[in-house]
N, C-alpha and C positions, 0 to 999 in steps of 0.2 A: 485545593481542587483534588476531587474523587480520584482513587486509583480505579475507576469503574467509570462506561463510557455512563453519561446522560440517556434516560431513555429517547430524550430524542434525535440524539445523535448514531444512538442504537439505529432508532427507528431509518432514517435517513442514509446510515449507512446499508441497512439488508435491502432497500430498495433501491441500490445501485443506483452510484450518481459516476458522473466523471471527475475527478479526481486528477488536474495537473502536475506534474513532481515540476516543481518552479526553477527554473532557471536561474543563473549566477550571473547578475549588469558589473560588470567591470567599464574603470576608464582607460582612454588611449593610455595610460599611465598602469593598468592594469593596477586600479584600486578597487575600491567597493563605491557601485557606482547609487549612492542612493537615491536621491529621485527615483529613473530608472528600477530601481529593483522595487523600490514602491508603487509605482506606475505595474509592475508586471502582478503586482498581486489584483490592485484594485481592476484588473483587466480580468483577469481570472474572472474575481465574485460579478464581474459589471457580464458576463460572457456565459454565464448560468452556472458556473459548473458546481458542483457539492460540496465542493473542496479542495483542498490542497497540503501540495506536498511537500516540506521546508528543508532544506540539509540532506537532499538523500543523490541519489546520482548523478539525477539532473544540475543539480548544483555543483557538486564536483565533492568528492570526496576531501579535496586535498585541503580542504577550507577548514577542514578542525588540524593542518602542519602549525605547531609552531612561530614557523614563516611569516604567514598569514593571518594567524588566531583570528578566523572571524564564521565559525559554526556559530556565537552566541547571538555576535551581532545582527547574521543575516535571517535568525528566527527570531529576535526582536521585531524587526524594522517588518516582518510579515506577522506577526503576530499581532501588532500597534494595528496596522490594516484593515486584518480582519476583527478585528474585536472593534473597530469604527463601525465598518462600512456590512459585516456579513453578518447573516441569521444567526442564534444561539445556536443552529443546529446544523451549521455549516459543518462539514468536516475538518480540524487541523488535525495533519498529523508533521511531525519531525520523524528523517528520521536518527538514529540509531545502531552506532556502530564500534568494531573494535574490544579491546578484553573484557574483560568483567566487570572489573574495575572502571572502562572510560565507559563504557556502556551504560552503568547505574549511572554512573554520572550525568550522563548527556539525557535519559531519562526521567530524571530527577529536573533539570534544566527544564527542557522540555514542560514539564509539569508547571514547574515554576511562571511560565513564561503562557499556561494555559492551551496549550497541546492536547490534546483529547487522546492519543493513543500517538507509540512508537514505531515505525517502519523498520525494522529486523532484520542489516544485515547479519551474515557468520562471516565476512570476504575474512575474518581474523581468525577463522578454523579451519584455515585450507587443509590440514594436518591432524585436524581433531576427529576425537572417536561421537557415535554419538551419544554416548554419557554423556562427553563433555559440554555436547554442544543443547542436548538438553537442561543440562543445571545452569548452563547458562540461560538459556531464554526465560526457564523458571527464578530467576532470580530479576531480569528484567522486569518478566510480567508481574512484579512483586510491588513495582511501582510506577507500572502504565502499563494499561490495556497494548498489548502486543500484533501488531502485523506482519504474520508471517511474510519473507521475500525470498521467490525463488531466485537466483541471478544468476542469467547461465555462465557457465566455466568463461568463453571466451571474453568477457570484458573483468574478473576478475571472482567469479561465484564456484561452485561445485558440486556436480553432481549429492545430490540428496536422493536417497533411496526410501522406499517406500516406508520401511518401519521408523523412517525417523519422523517422518509428516504422519503417520499415525500415532508416533511418542507425544508428538506438538501438540497437535490438535485435544491432548489429552488434558495442558495445562490450561487450566479454568482462565485463566485471564488473556486466553489469544482469541480474539473476534474478528479476524481476516485472516488471509492471504492473497498477497498478489503473486502470482506464478507468469515468470517469465524467461523461461529456462530455452525457450524459443526451440521445445522439442514436443513434441504430440502425446510422447509415451513419456518423457518426465511431468507433465500438465497432468496427466491423468495419474499417476502416481501420487500425484498429492488432494486430488479429489477422491481416488478412492480410501486414503489414510485418512481423509475428515470424514467420511459414511464412515470407517472397518472403528471409529475411534467410539465411532455416536453423538456425532454432533455438528451435524447437517444443517440442525437448525438452529444454530448456535454461531458458529463459525463461516463467515461470507466471504464468497469468489471471488476474486477483482482480475480481471486479465495484464497480465504486461507483457504480453506475448504482443510485439507489434509486428511482428509478419501474422498476422492471425486473429486480428482484434476481431473481424466481424462475424469468422465461423463460431469464437471463443463464445459471444453473446446468443448465438441462437441454436447451439449445438447444449443439446439434453441430455441427460447422462444419468445411465441407469445402474447400479451394483446390487448384490446379493447381501446384505445384514440381517446376523439372526433368522436366517432363511425367509429374506421379505425385501421386496423389492425395493430400493431406495432410488429417488431422482436427486440428483443434483445440478443446482445451474452457476454459472459464473452469470455476474447481476451487473458488475459493472467494472470501471477500468482505471489504475492509476498509473500513468504513461506519461513519460517523457513525448510522446509523439504527440499524446493533447494537450501538450503546451504552445500549438500554434495552431492558428485557424479552433479554437475552441467551443466557441457558439457552434462551427460545425458538429463537432464533435458531440456535443451535446444532443444537440437532434438525431446525428447518426444511431448514441445511445438512444434515445426512447426512440426510434426508428425499432430498432432491434429488439427493445420491451416489449412494446405490442405487437411485432409479428409475435412470439414467445408465447405471448398472455393469451391470443387466439390462438395456440395450438393448432394452425391449418398447414398450408403449402405456404415455402418460404416462396418468395417473391423470384423470380429468376433475377431481375436487377442489384438485389441483394448477391 
């Protein structure tokens, strides 16, 4: 498996997709329910989602704990269903967390299972410097294409300033960023960082802001870069919020995209 996106997956990512964050199915005895876990993956594929994120926040970060040791089994189950039922350009995203040693190991496992990109959480760097985080991100990007993840501080994330996002966007194998700070100004820090890095055509912006999905998808952002105005849009969503009523989410995204492409007035109903 290459550590670069295929042209088909890259095109699909840039078009903007519904990428649900895969939940964890457990039995009443708190064991992995393989049948229902597989059924969830099939549901997302059949609902018209354009990708699936597995081993992420909605799957529960604790699946990595030695007590449970479910990270590989959960990734493998979803990978099998996607290989059997989804198209080649269906975007397969694996959550990647921990210190650099752990994150690189998770990225290597994800690649071996056929995942296209890693959604990189920086929860392990609560007190880390920007230099430390950038070095970490580069190490993971050497293994797998990286989707940045701005996780809101209220659930274990940290504030990541504009300077971090500008430097992060300069990493060659960063392909997208999921923005979920639940804060408009912090979301703008990410977009401005991508613009200032000169990567607005290379790095795809996805919302994770459950509290602002439609506005994120309809808003055109413009910043100055080298004395020229540059526009940037959020084109899709990678959300636990879209792990339910997924067909409705697909319809909503398409409606938002049609409105954005028409470049006219936004209907009051939206």
